[in-house]
C-alpha positions as CSV (number, residue, x, y, z in Angstrom):
1,M,137.9,120.1,98.3
2,L,137.6,118.9,101.8
3,E,139.1,120.4,104.9
4,A,141.5,118.1,106.8
5,P,141.5,118.0,110.6
6,D,144.6,120.2,110.6
7,G,142.8,122.9,108.7
8,R,144.5,122.3,105.3
9,M,142.4,121.7,102.2
10,R,142.8,118.4,100.4
11,D,141.5,117.0,97.2
12,N,138.7,114.4,97.5
13,G,139.0,113.1,93.9
14,R,136.9,113.8,90.9
15,M,133.2,114.4,91.3
16,A,130.8,112.9,88.9
17,D,129.6,115.4,86.4
18,P,125.8,115.4,85.7
19,A,124.9,114.2,82.2
20,L,124.2,117.3,80.1
21,A,122.7,115.3,77.3
22,P,121.5,111.9,78.6
23,R,121.4,109.0,76.3
24,S,118.2,108.0,74.7
25,P,116.1,105.5,76.6
26,F,114.8,104.0,73.4
27,V,118.0,102.0,72.8
28,G,117.5,99.9,75.9
29,L,113.9,99.4,75.0
30,V,114.6,98.3,71.5
31,V,117.3,95.9,72.7
32,T,114.7,94.2,74.9
33,W,112.0,94.2,72.2
34,V,114.4,92.7,69.6
35,A,115.5,90.0,72.0
36,A,111.8,89.2,72.6
37,A,111.1,88.9,68.9
38,I,114.1,86.7,68.3
39,G,113.3,84.6,71.3
40,A,109.7,84.2,70.3
41,I,110.6,83.2,66.8
42,L,113.1,80.6,68.1
43,I,110.6,79.3,70.6
44,G,107.9,79.0,67.9
45,L,110.2,77.1,65.6
46,L,112.0,74.8,68.1
47,A,109.8,74.2,71.1
48,P,107.6,71.0,71.2
49,G,103.9,71.6,70.8
50,K,102.9,70.6,74.3
51,L,105.5,72.8,76.0
52,L,105.1,75.8,73.7
53,M,103.3,78.1,76.2
54,T,105.7,77.1,79.0
55,W,108.6,78.1,76.8
56,Y,106.9,81.4,76.0
57,V,106.6,82.2,79.7
58,I,110.2,81.3,80.3
59,G,111.2,83.5,77.4
60,F,109.2,86.4,78.7
61,G,110.8,86.0,82.1
62,I,114.2,86.2,80.5
63,C,113.1,89.4,78.7
64,V,112.0,91.0,82.0
65,L,115.4,90.2,83.5
66,L,117.1,91.5,80.4
67,S,115.0,94.7,80.7
68,F,116.2,95.1,84.3
69,T,119.8,94.5,83.3
70,V,119.8,96.9,80.3
71,Q,118.2,99.7,82.3
72,L,120.6,99.2,85.3
73,F,123.5,99.2,82.8
74,R,122.3,102.6,81.6
75,G,123.0,104.0,85.0
76,E,120.3,106.7,85.3
77,T,117.9,106.5,88.2
78,R,115.3,108.9,87.0
79,G,112.5,107.0,85.2
80,Y,114.0,103.6,85.9
81,I,110.7,101.9,86.8
82,L,109.0,103.5,83.8
83,R,111.7,102.3,81.4
84,V,111.8,98.7,82.8
85,S,108.0,98.5,82.6
86,A,108.0,99.8,79.1
87,G,110.6,97.3,78.1
88,S,108.7,94.4,79.7
89,L,105.3,95.5,78.3
90,G,106.8,95.8,74.8
91,A,108.4,92.4,75.1
92,L,105.1,91.0,76.2
93,L,103.3,92.6,73.2
94,V,106.0,91.5,70.7
95,M,106.0,87.9,72.0
96,G,102.2,87.9,72.0
97,I,102.1,89.0,68.4
98,V,104.7,86.5,67.3
99,S,103.0,83.6,69.1
100,A,99.6,84.7,67.6
101,G,101.2,84.5,64.2
102,F,102.5,81.0,64.9
103,G,99.0,80.0,66.2
104,I,97.3,81.3,63.0
105,A,99.9,79.7,60.8
106,S,99.3,76.3,62.6
107,L,95.6,76.5,61.7
108,F,96.5,76.5,58.0
109,S,99.3,74.0,58.0
110,V,98.6,70.4,57.1
C-alpha cells in the first residue's frame, strides 16, 4: 500500500513473492550440455574435414549463447555467473570429448 498525496492509502499492485523453493539449476545446465552433445555429434558427422574445427568453435559459441539464454530465462540473479560458466565449461568438455572420439575413430577408419 502506498500513501497518495491526499493522505489516502492506495493499492500499488501485487508484489513479487520470493521463491520459497527455487528451481534446480541443474535443468538449465543439462539443457546446455545435451545441446552441446547433439551439436558436436552433428558437426562430427556433417562438417567437411578442413572446416571441422571451425564448426566446433561456432558450435561452442552457440552453446555459450544458449547457456546465457537459459539462465536468463530462469530469472534468478543469485549465482547467475556461476551457472553460466558451469554451463559453458560443461559444453566445452562435452564437445571436447565428442570431438576426441571422432578424432580417434578417424585414425582407425580406412
